[in-house]
N, C-alpha and C positions, 0 to 999 in steps of 0.2 A: 464328399462330406458325409454321405450316408455310411460309408465304410468306417470312417473315423468315429462316427457316432456309435456304431456297433461295438467298437473297442472301448470307448469311454463309458457308455451306458450299458450296463449288464441287464439284459431282460430276464424276467422271472415270471413264472405262472402265478396268477392272482385269481382267487375265486370271487366272482361278482354275483351277489344275490339279487335276482330280479323281483322275486316275491318270496313268500314264506316257504313255498315248496319248489320253486324253480331257481336254478342258478346256471352259470356258465363260467368257463375258464377263459381268461384273457391273458395274453402275453403283455406284461407291462414293465416299464423301467422305473425304478424308484430313485433315480439320480436327479439332482437339481439341474443338471445340464439337459434334461429331456426337453424342456420348453425352448431352450436355446437352439438345439438342433432341429426341433420341429418348426421353429420360426424361420430358420435359415432355409430349410427345404420348402416350406410354404411360400416364402418370399420368392424363391427361385421359380416355383410353379406359377405363382401369380405373375411374375415378370414375363415368363414365357407366354402365358395366356394374353397378357396385355399387349405384348409385342405382336403376337399373331393377330389380335384384334386390330391393332394399328395397321398392319400390313393388309389385312382384309379390307379395311376402310379405304386405304390409299389405292388399292388395285381394283376397286369395285367397278371402275369404268374402263379397265384395260381391255375387256372383251369387245368393246365397241371399236377401239383403235387397232387392235391386233386380232384378226379373225382366227388365227391359229391357236390363240389362247382362249378358247371358248369356255373353259371351266372356271374362270376367275369368279364369276358370280356364285357358282355352286360352292367354291371354296370359302368365299365370304360368308355365305349363309351357314355353312357347316361350322365355321369358327364362332359366329354369333350364337348358334345353337349350343355349342359347347360352353361358351361364356355364360349363357343363361342357365344352363344346367349346373355349372360350377357355383354360380351365385345362390341358386336354390339349395344345393347341397351344403354350401358353407353356412347358410342361414340356419339350416336344420342342425348342423353339426355343433354350432356354438350356442344353440338354444339350451339353457339349463333346465327348462321346464319339460322338455321332451323326454319320454322314457326310452328304454333300450329298443323296443320293437318299433316305435315310431321312427327313431333315427335310422335303424337298420333298413326298414322297408322304403323309406323315402330316399335314402342313399342309393339303394339298389335300383329303384325306379328312375332316379335321375341319371344314373350311369347307363341303364338300358336305353332310356330316352335319347341321351346324347349319342351313343354309339349307333343305335338303330337309325335314327333320322339323319345323322351325318352320312352314314353309308347310303341311305336312300337318296339323299340330296346329291351325293357325288356320282352314284352309279346308275340311278334310274334313267336319267336323260341319255346316258350312253347305251343302255339296254334298249331304250325306246328307239334310238337312232339305228341300232343294229337290226331290230325287228322291222323297222320301216325299209331299210336297205334290202333285207331278205325278201320282203313282200314285193318291193319294186322289181327286184331281179326276177322273181317268180312270174310277175305279170308280164314283163318283157319277154320272158321265155315262152309263155303261153301265147303271146301275140304272133310269134313267128311260126 
């Protein structure tokens, strides 16, 4: 869909004035199909996120039933974190009262929040288990 959109919608550089003395260049499409393709891609991303949230909700208790799948809870928390960040980012993106800098910085902060804490949620327990195992092996070695 995105490749078809690039052929149908021809992007061109547009000068956007932030204030009287500051401006930036943006790549924008002046076609009426821009909103259609944006809506299709947004609906696809939203459906993926909702499906991931549904799977996280349904598998939240799988860790208790299947001990070898111990990361089900962490994956669920990671998906919920990404959903929360996407909702905050979407609210800022569609806000017509927000200026360029507000949209930019809040979008960057939500993206950094989602990636950083998702990685921490997923990998910090594994790192902690690895350190505990190394410490336990060292203690057993010192006892001998």
